[in-house]
N, C-alpha and C positions, 0 to 999 in steps of 0.2 A: 696774592699768593696764598695757597691753602695746602694743608697736609692732612692725611687721614688720621683720625683719632687714635686708632690702635698703633700706628707707626709713631706718632708723636709721644704717646705714653711710654713706648719702649725707648725712644731716643732720649726722653727726659728722665729715664731711669726710674720711673714710677713702678714699672714691672720689668722683670729680668728678660722676658722674651715677648715677642709680638703675639705669640699664641696665648700667653697668659693674659695679655691686655685684651685680646679678642674674647677670651672666655669671660672676663669680668664684664665686658660690654654686653655680651649675650645674656649673662645672668642678671642684667639690669642694675649693676652696682656702679655704673658710671653715668653721670648727668652732665650735660653741656648747657649752660645758661638755664638751669632748672628743669630741663627736659631729659628724660632717659634717652641715651644716645646709642646708636649701633656703631660697630667698629668702622664702618665705611664713611661715617660722617666726616665732612671736611671742616677742619678748624680754621679760624682766622684770628688775627691779633685781637687781644683783649677779651677773648671768650673765657668764661668762668667754667672750669672743669671740677666736678666734685666726685671723688672716688670713695666708696664705702668699704672700709676694712673692719668688719665686725662691728664693734661699738665706737669706732673712730672714723670720722669723715675727714678726708684730706681735701682741701680747697686750694686750687691753683688757678692763677690768671695767666693766660698765654701771653708771653712777651716776645717769643721768637719761634720761627717755623722753619727749622732746617730740613733739608731733603735727605741728608745722610747723618750718620752718627757723628757726635762731636766729642771732644775730649772731656774727661770727667770735670776738669776745672771750669769748663765753659757751660756745663749743664745749668748752673745757677742763673745764667743769663736768659734761659728759655722760659722761665716762669717766675711769678711772684707768689710766694707761699703765704696764704692767709689762714692756714690750718690752726685749730686750737692744739694745745699740747696733747701728746698721746697719753691716754690714761694708763696708769700703772696697774699691773696685774697684782692681785693679792698673792701671797706666797703659796697658798694651796692651789690656786689656778695655775701658777707657774709650774708647780710640780706635776700636776695632772696633764698639762699640755706637752711636757717634755718626754714622757715615757709611754711606750706602747705596751699594752697588756694583752698577752696571748695565752690561750689555754695550754696547759702542759701537754706535751706530746703532739701538738698541732703542727709542728714543723715551721718552715719558713712560709711567709705569705706567697700566694700565687701572684701572677702578673695582674690578674683582675683585682685581687684584694689590695695589692700595692697601689693600683690606680685609685681605688676607693679611698684608701688611707690618705693619699696625696690630695685628693679632692677635698676631704674633710679638713686636712691641715691648712690648705690654701685659703679656704673661705669658711671661717667659723660661723 
């Protein structure tokens, strides 16, 4: 039995939506068994999935392949997490990441600008 990579990433709650999982695969931030994988790659049991989140890499070993969404309590049965602890941001970085700086009198961001801001926030 196999499941698409982007679908599994969303079901395992690594990404909130399947579109974000697909975007991460397209950007080359997801590897399966050490090889950069596209969203349509089929996963099988015991595959090693590495997801790059800025300076932190999450390493998951596939233990379950559900076809549909599962309860939050059952998500832990889908993978074994071999990731190192997430690095702590220094206080200055934390402050800089939290606030948007816009020029005075510029008004609200346009739809295009909001998309660019979201893209920057999503993948540092």
